[in-house]
C-alpha positions as CSV (number, residue, x, y, z in Angstrom):
1,M,74.6,48.5,9.2
2,T,72.4,47.9,6.3
3,Q,72.2,50.6,3.7
4,T,68.6,52.1,2.8
5,L,68.3,52.9,-0.9
6,E,66.0,55.8,-1.7
7,R,63.5,55.1,-4.6
8,P,64.1,58.0,-7.3
9,I,61.2,60.4,-7.4
10,R,59.7,61.1,-10.8
11,T,59.4,64.8,-11.2
12,R,56.8,66.4,-13.1
13,G,58.5,68.8,-15.6
14,R,56.2,70.2,-18.1
15,D,53.9,73.5,-17.4
16,A,50.4,71.9,-17.5
17,S,48.8,75.2,-18.9
18,P,49.4,74.5,-22.6
19,A,47.9,71.0,-22.1
20,I,44.9,72.4,-20.1
21,A,44.2,74.8,-23.0
22,W,44.6,72.0,-25.8
23,I,42.1,69.7,-23.8
24,K,39.7,72.4,-23.7
25,H,40.3,73.6,-27.4
26,V,39.9,69.6,-28.5
27,L,36.7,69.4,-26.7
28,R,35.3,72.3,-27.8
29,S,35.8,71.4,-31.2
30,R,33.8,68.3,-30.4
31,P,30.9,69.5,-28.4
32,E,29.5,65.6,-28.2
33,A,32.5,64.5,-26.7
34,Q,33.1,64.3,-22.8
35,A,36.5,64.4,-20.6
36,T,36.1,60.5,-20.9
37,D,36.6,60.3,-24.5
38,F,39.6,62.6,-24.6
39,A,41.2,60.6,-21.8
40,V,40.6,57.4,-24.1
41,A,42.0,59.2,-27.2
42,A,45.0,60.4,-25.5
43,G,45.9,57.1,-23.5
44,V,45.7,58.7,-20.4
45,S,43.9,58.2,-17.0
46,R,40.6,59.8,-16.7
47,K,41.5,61.2,-13.3
48,T,44.2,63.1,-14.8
49,V,41.9,64.9,-17.8
50,A,39.3,65.5,-14.8
51,N,41.9,67.1,-12.6
52,L,43.5,69.4,-15.4
53,I,40.1,70.7,-16.2
54,G,38.5,71.1,-13.0
55,P,38.4,74.1,-10.6
56,N,41.8,73.2,-9.3
57,P,44.0,72.0,-12.1
58,R,47.7,71.0,-11.1
59,P,50.5,73.0,-12.2
60,S,52.4,70.5,-13.9
61,L,52.7,67.3,-15.8
62,Y,55.2,64.3,-16.6
63,A,56.7,64.8,-19.6
64,G,55.2,61.6,-21.3
65,T,51.3,62.6,-20.1
66,Y,52.2,66.0,-21.7
67,E,52.9,64.7,-25.1
68,Q,50.3,62.2,-25.1
69,I,47.7,64.9,-24.5
70,M,49.4,67.4,-27.1
71,S,49.5,64.8,-29.6
72,T,45.9,64.0,-29.4
73,R,43.8,65.4,-32.3
74,P,40.0,66.3,-32.7
75,E,39.9,63.0,-35.4
76,D,40.8,60.9,-32.6
77,I,38.2,61.8,-30.3
78,R,35.8,61.0,-32.9
79,I,37.1,57.2,-33.5
80,A,37.6,56.8,-29.6
81,R,33.6,57.5,-29.3
82,R,33.0,54.5,-31.0
83,R,33.5,50.8,-29.5
84,I,34.3,48.1,-32.0
85,V,35.4,49.4,-35.5
86,D,36.5,48.1,-38.9
87,G,40.5,47.2,-38.9
88,T,41.0,48.3,-42.4
89,P,42.6,51.9,-41.0
90,A,44.7,50.0,-38.7
91,K,46.0,47.2,-41.0
92,E,47.1,50.5,-43.3
93,I,48.8,52.4,-40.6
94,I,50.5,49.0,-39.9
95,A,51.6,48.2,-43.4
96,S,52.8,51.8,-44.1
97,L,54.9,51.8,-40.8
98,T,56.7,48.3,-41.6
99,R,57.3,49.7,-45.4
100,E,59.1,52.4,-43.4
101,G,61.2,49.5,-41.6
102,W,59.4,49.5,-38.2
103,T,58.5,46.2,-36.7
104,V,55.3,45.3,-35.4
105,A,56.7,45.0,-31.8
106,E,58.3,48.6,-32.1
107,I,55.1,50.0,-33.5
108,A,53.2,48.4,-30.5
109,K,55.4,49.9,-28.0
110,A,54.9,53.4,-29.5
111,G,51.4,52.9,-29.2
112,G,51.2,51.4,-25.7
113,I,49.2,47.9,-27.6
114,K,50.0,44.5,-26.8
115,P,51.7,43.2,-29.7
116,S,49.5,40.3,-30.1
117,T,46.7,42.8,-30.7
118,L,48.2,43.7,-34.1
119,A,48.6,40.0,-35.0
120,P,47.1,39.6,-38.5
121,G,44.2,37.3,-37.7
122,N,43.2,40.2,-34.8
123,L,43.0,43.3,-37.0
124,D,39.4,42.5,-39.1
125,R,37.4,44.0,-35.9
126,I,38.9,46.0,-33.4
127,Y,38.4,48.4,-30.5
128,A,38.6,51.9,-31.8
129,E,41.1,52.8,-28.9
130,T,43.5,50.7,-30.9
131,V,42.9,52.6,-33.8
132,V,43.6,55.8,-32.0
133,R,46.8,54.6,-30.4
134,L,48.1,53.3,-33.6
135,M,47.3,56.8,-35.3
136,R,49.4,58.2,-32.1
137,A,52.0,55.6,-32.8
138,Q,52.5,56.4,-36.4
139,R,52.9,60.2,-35.4
140,A,55.1,59.6,-32.8
141,L,57.5,57.2,-35.1
142,N,57.4,59.9,-37.9
143,R,58.8,62.3,-35.5
144,R,61.8,60.2,-34.5
145,L,62.7,60.0,-38.1
146,L,63.9,63.5,-37.7
147,S,65.6,62.8,-34.3
148,G,69.1,63.7,-33.3
149,D,72.4,62.5,-34.9
150,G,73.4,59.0,-33.9
151,D,69.8,57.8,-33.0
152,P,68.7,54.3,-34.3
153,R,65.8,55.9,-35.6
154,T,67.4,58.7,-37.9
155,L,67.6,57.7,-41.6
156,V,70.5,56.6,-43.5
157,P,71.2,55.6,-47.2
158,S,69.7,52.4,-48.2
159,Y,71.8,51.3,-50.8
160,P,74.2,49.2,-48.6
161,V,71.3,47.4,-46.9
162,L,70.0,46.7,-50.4
163,R,73.7,45.4,-51.7
164,R,73.9,43.1,-48.9
165,A,70.5,41.6,-49.3
166,E,71.5,41.1,-53.0
167,A,74.8,39.7,-52.0
168,L,73.4,37.1,-49.6
169,M,70.6,36.1,-52.2
170,A,73.3,35.6,-54.6
171,M,74.5,32.8,-52.2
172,G,71.0,31.4,-52.2
173,W,69.5,33.0,-49.2
174,K,65.8,33.8,-49.7
175,R,65.0,37.5,-48.9
176,E,62.1,36.3,-46.3
177,E,64.9,34.4,-44.3
178,I,67.4,37.2,-44.6
179,A,64.6,39.3,-43.0
180,R,63.8,36.9,-40.4
181,R,67.1,36.8,-39.1
182,A,67.6,40.7,-39.1
183,Q,64.3,41.1,-37.5
184,V,63.3,43.4,-40.2
185,S,60.5,43.7,-42.7
186,V,60.9,42.2,-45.9
187,H,59.9,45.4,-47.7
188,A,62.9,47.1,-46.0
189,L,65.2,44.8,-48.0
190,R,63.5,45.6,-51.3
191,T,62.6,49.5,-51.0
192,T,62.8,51.7,-53.8
193,K,63.5,54.8,-51.2
194,N,66.9,56.1,-50.8
195,S,66.7,55.6,-47.1
196,V,66.1,53.5,-44.3
197,L,66.0,53.7,-40.6
198,R,69.5,53.1,-39.1
199,S,68.4,50.6,-36.7
200,T,67.4,48.5,-39.9
201,S,70.7,49.4,-41.4
202,D,72.4,47.9,-38.4
203,R,70.5,44.9,-38.3
204,V,71.1,43.9,-41.8
205,H,74.8,44.6,-41.6
206,A,75.1,42.2,-38.6
207,T,73.1,39.6,-40.2
208,F,75.2,40.2,-43.5
209,E,78.2,39.5,-41.6
210,S,77.0,36.2,-39.6
211,M,75.8,34.8,-42.8
212,R,78.0,35.8,-45.7
213,L,80.2,32.7,-45.4
214,T,77.3,30.1,-45.3
215,P,75.8,29.3,-48.5
216,G,71.9,29.3,-48.7
217,D,69.7,26.6,-49.5
218,S,67.4,28.0,-52.2
219,P,68.8,27.3,-55.8
220,I,66.0,28.9,-57.2
221,T,66.9,32.2,-55.5
222,R,70.5,31.8,-56.7
223,E,69.7,31.3,-60.0
224,R,67.3,34.5,-59.8
225,A,70.0,36.5,-58.3
226,R,72.3,35.3,-61.2
227,R,69.9,36.1,-63.8
228,L,69.3,39.8,-62.3
229,G,72.9,40.5,-62.1
230,Y,72.9,40.7,-58.2
231,A,76.7,40.7,-56.9
232,P,77.9,38.4,-54.5
233,W,80.0,39.6,-51.5
234,V,83.2,38.8,-53.1
235,A,82.6,41.2,-55.7
236,W,82.7,44.0,-53.4
237,P,86.5,44.0,-52.1
238,G,87.3,46.0,-49.2
239,R,84.4,48.3,-48.1
240,S,83.4,49.4,-51.5
241,I,79.8,47.9,-50.8
242,D,79.8,51.0,-48.5
243,D,80.7,53.4,-51.1
244,E,77.9,54.8,-53.1
245,G,79.9,55.7,-56.2
246,A,81.5,52.3,-56.5
247,V,80.3,49.3,-58.8
248,P,81.1,45.6,-58.0
249,D,84.2,44.0,-59.6
250,W,82.7,41.5,-61.5
251,D,86.2,40.1,-62.4
252,F,85.9,38.2,-59.2
253,V,83.0,36.4,-60.3
254,E,83.9,33.0,-62.0
255,D,80.6,32.1,-63.8
256,L,81.2,34.2,-67.3
257,E,77.0,34.6,-67.7
258,W,76.4,36.0,-64.2
259,R,79.5,38.5,-64.8
260,E,77.9,39.7,-67.8
261,A,74.7,40.2,-66.2
262,I,76.4,41.9,-63.3
263,R,78.3,44.4,-65.9
264,R,75.0,44.9,-67.8
265,R,73.3,46.0,-64.6
266,Y,75.7,48.5,-63.4
267,E,76.8,49.7,-66.8
268,A,73.1,50.4,-67.9
């Protein structure tokens, strides 16, 4: 007897009334705009918008569609009405988000954009809709920073990430190579901010564990780390590397000049 599997049913779980009111409000604020312009700016189908503001609007919406409509701003309409625009705003948004620790792939996913569209060589002149999608992605990713406990997008202290990056550089690993292996931005490994994304911290922790017993291939990086007083991992016994109030135990460092550089840095 063959068992028949039923397809899961997608339910519309949000009342459409606020979305309908918001679409009408945005269109009133932009008299030159049409429903099609709102659909492009929101990243939803033209039919969806037409059904919502027509004579017999649908009573409910999928949650994702609802959020896309409610996050659309009048300025998004202004940009969406153009076809090809200067890519500078897009570059600035991407740079801002990567400094926060987001990868280009994560930014693209949040905006519903192909990652290849955001490649550096493709951003000089781009579709206006791409800029709108990036603006929406930026708002969505910023909201995720305030999400619940345990979410990979929550913020955690940055010092364990910075200490681990410095410890690997002290072994001769270039910062760029550490970032590549951890799949995080280089900015995240030298941030001056007090916090980073939990996902960034988790990736760097895992990469540190896989690299810390293998010497890197850059004597220049190692010498620079020595000169700046970066503490190698042996100077962080136990779990002290994750203790904000701890300082490295430089007695574990055999090189006397390096030991002195670490002491000066942490006693300054």
